[in-house]
N, C-alpha and C positions, 0 to 999 in steps of 0.2 A: 589490577587487571589480571584476570585469569589467563594464564598462558595457554596457547594452542600447542598441544604436544606434537612434536615433529615425528614421534614414533607411533602416532595413531595409525591403525591398520588402514591400508588403502582399499576403499570399497568400490571405486570406479575402475573398471578394467583399463589397463594401459592402452589397449587397442582402441578404446573409445575416447581417449584424452587427446587434446590438442595442446601444443605449446602455449604457454601463457601469453607470450608476445603476439601470437597469431590471433588469439581470442580478443585481446585488447585492440589490436589493429582492425579486426572485423567490426568492432563497435562503431568506429568512425569511417569505415569504408563500406563493407558489405551491408551493414545495417544502419548506415548513416541516415538515410531518408525516412526509414520506418521506425527507428528507435532513438538514435542520438539527437537528430534535429528536433523531433517533437519534445524531447526532454528539455533541450535548451530553450525551445519556444515557450514552453509552459513556465519555465523559470523567469523568462523575460516578460511574458504577457501578464503574469500574476504577481510580479515583483517578489518572488519567493526568497531570493538571496540578495543580501546587501553587504557592502564592505563592512568588515568587523564582525560579521556573524560567525558563530561557532555551531555547526550543525551536527546533531546526533542522528546518524542514519541507522534506523532500526532494522535489524535483520532477523527474520523468523526462520530462515533456512529454506523458504519456498522460492520458486522460480522468480517471482516478482522482486522480492527484496534482495536476492543475490545479484540480479541484474542491476537494480538501483545502486547497489554499492559500487559496482564496476563503473556505472555511468558517472557517479560522483567522482571517482578517481580520475576518469578521463576529463570530466569537465573542469576539475581543479587544475589539471595539467595544461589545459588549453585555454582556459578563461582568464580574462584580465581582472575578474573580481577577486578581491582580497578577503578570503574567508577560510575558516578552519573546518575540518571534518573529523568526526570520531565515529567509529562503528560500534554499535552495541547489540548484544545478543542476550535475550532473556530466556533462560531455560525454564519453561513452565512446569516441568516434570516429565521430560521425555524419557522413554525407555533408553537404557544405555546404548543399545545398538543404533537407535535413531540419533542420539547425541553424537556418536562416533561418526555417522554419516555427515552430520552438520559440520563437525570440525574438519572432516576430510575435505568437504566442499570449500570451506574457508581457506584451508591450506592450498588446495588446488588453484584457487582464484587469487591467492595472495591478498587476502583481506584480513588485516590485523584487527581483532575485535575484543572489546571488553565483554566477557561472558560472565553472567551472574545468574544465580538461582532465584526462581520466583515461587515455585511449589504451587502454582495456580491451579493445575489440574486437580490436585488433592482437595483444595478448598472448594472449587466449583462442584466437584462430585459430592461433597458433603452438604453444601447449602443451596445448590441451584440445579438439581437434577432435571427439573422440568424445562429450564431455559438456559442450558449450559453455554451456548455460543454467545448469547448476549452478555452474560455475566463474565465469561472468559475475556471477551473483547474489552469490557470496561476495566477489568483488573489488569490486563496486559498493558493497556494504555497508561494507567496510573503508575505501574511499575516502570515503564519506559520513561515517563516524564520525570520520575524521581531519580532515575539513573542519569538521565540527561542533565538535570540540574546539578547533581552531585559532581559531574566531571566538567562543569562550567559551561554547558551549552545553553543557548537561548532559543534554539529551534530543534524540533523533532521531525524527521522526515519519514513518512510511511509510504509503502509501495503500492498504493491503490492506483489502478489504471483506468483507462477509457471505459472498458466494459463494466468495471465496478461502479462507475458513475451512472451509467445507463441503467444497470440492474437496480441500483439504489432508488432511482427515480420511480421505476415501476413498482418496486416493493412498497414504497410509501403510498403511491396512488392506489394500488390494488388491495393492500392489506392493512394500511394505517389510515386511509381516508384523508391524506394530506399531500401537498406537492412540495417535497423537499429534495434537494440534491446533495451530493457529497461535495463539499466546498474544497477548492484548491488550497486554501489556507484558512486558518481560524485561530483566534487567540484562546489559550487554555483558560478555562474558568477557575480551576482550582490550583493553578500553578502560576503565580505571578511572574510576569516577564517572559513566559514561554509561549511559543507559537508552533502550531502544527502545520506542516507543509506537505503537499502531494505533488512532487515534480514529474510523476509518470502519468499525469492527468490526461495527456493526449495520446499515450501509447496504447495501441490495440493489443489485446491479449494474444491473438494469433501470432504476432511477431515476437512476443516474449517467448512463446512456445517454440518458435522456429530457432531463435537464438539459443535457447536452452539445449535443444537437440543438436544444433551445430557445435556448440562448445563441449558437448559430452558431459553435461552436468546432470546429476541425479538429485533433483531438489526434493525437499520434504513436502509432503502434503500437510493436512491439518495435524496428523500424528496424535490426535487427541482420543484417548480411550473412553472419555466421557461422552463426547459427541458420537462416537462410533456405536454407542448403544441406542442412539435415537434413530428412528426410522423417518426418512424424508427430510428435506431441507428446502426451504422456500426459495433460496437463491438459485438452487439447481432447477427448480420449477420455472423460475423466471428466465433462466438461460434457455431452457427448452422452448418456452413461449416465444422468445425473441427469434430463435432459430426457425420456428414454424412461420412466424410473420415474414421472415426474410425470403421465404419461398415465393411469396406474392409481391413483396415490396423490398427490393434489395437494399435500399437506403434507409430502412426503418431505424437503424441504430443512429445514423446521423441526425434524423429528425428528432428522436428522443433526446439526444445530447443537446441539440440546439434549442429545444423547448425551454430548457432552464436558463437560456441566455436571452430569450425573446418573450418574456412574460409581459403581457399587456394588462396593466392594472385597471384600465378602463373596461376590461371585459372579465374581471374577476369579482365574484360575489363577496368574498371575504379574504383577509390576509392578516398576518402578524408582523409587527416590526418592534424590535426592542422589548419583546414580551407583552406588548399591547395589541389587543385584537381590534381590527377595523372592519367595517362593512361598507359596501358601496353606497348604502343609504346615508352614511355619515357625510357624504359629499354630493349626493344626488341633487338636492335642491340648491346647492351652492354654485352649481355650474351655470 
């Protein structure tokens, strides 16, 4: 495990920091109903953690994954579930100053992490200049699975939240011509015995932002120099679309989120199951 250097320069002004105990207490008090309770509810609703699990919590350094790490620490302290947690950080090729900020955040929040190099930005810039985000995501996922298996974990936790789910649904409908959502858990296809879980499934991004500001955290954004060269991002376009829709329909996000839970196959022309395609005509004359 790469050690986190205690002499790493402090990048967050002391005036903006809060005592760690205060931050941790706020998770289960001030932010209990908007953050901690939805986290626990997703774990229970989707059976994300079972006794005997060893979960690798993937930290990118962004606001979502940093909060997820703290939520796991609190959940482990308060839950009756018997499981282990490891925190892993893959450095895809961050600028040294960005990496220093990441390490400073980990120190500030008392998150002990396995830090390992991935050099993904370099590879993506060389082989996938036209679709860097897609390739980067795939390579990151593979690197994280490998590290999780290496340290004996059977589950990999990612910090995707409520709004990521909604945006993914619309991205698929509008740009891919299919109806697919971001699942709360799924079995890894190329890593036997591994499962991916998303325990922040019910947590709204606005509350993550509120917590980040409250705690005085300076999270990393994408920090990718490859993607920075590209103009435009479909996910940001979807965010803007949803914000515009909310002006006339305040609960539009709830409706989109629920749509993936209320699919009526009697009113669907075609669907896929287990890699097999089906049409309503396959069953039309059998009813």
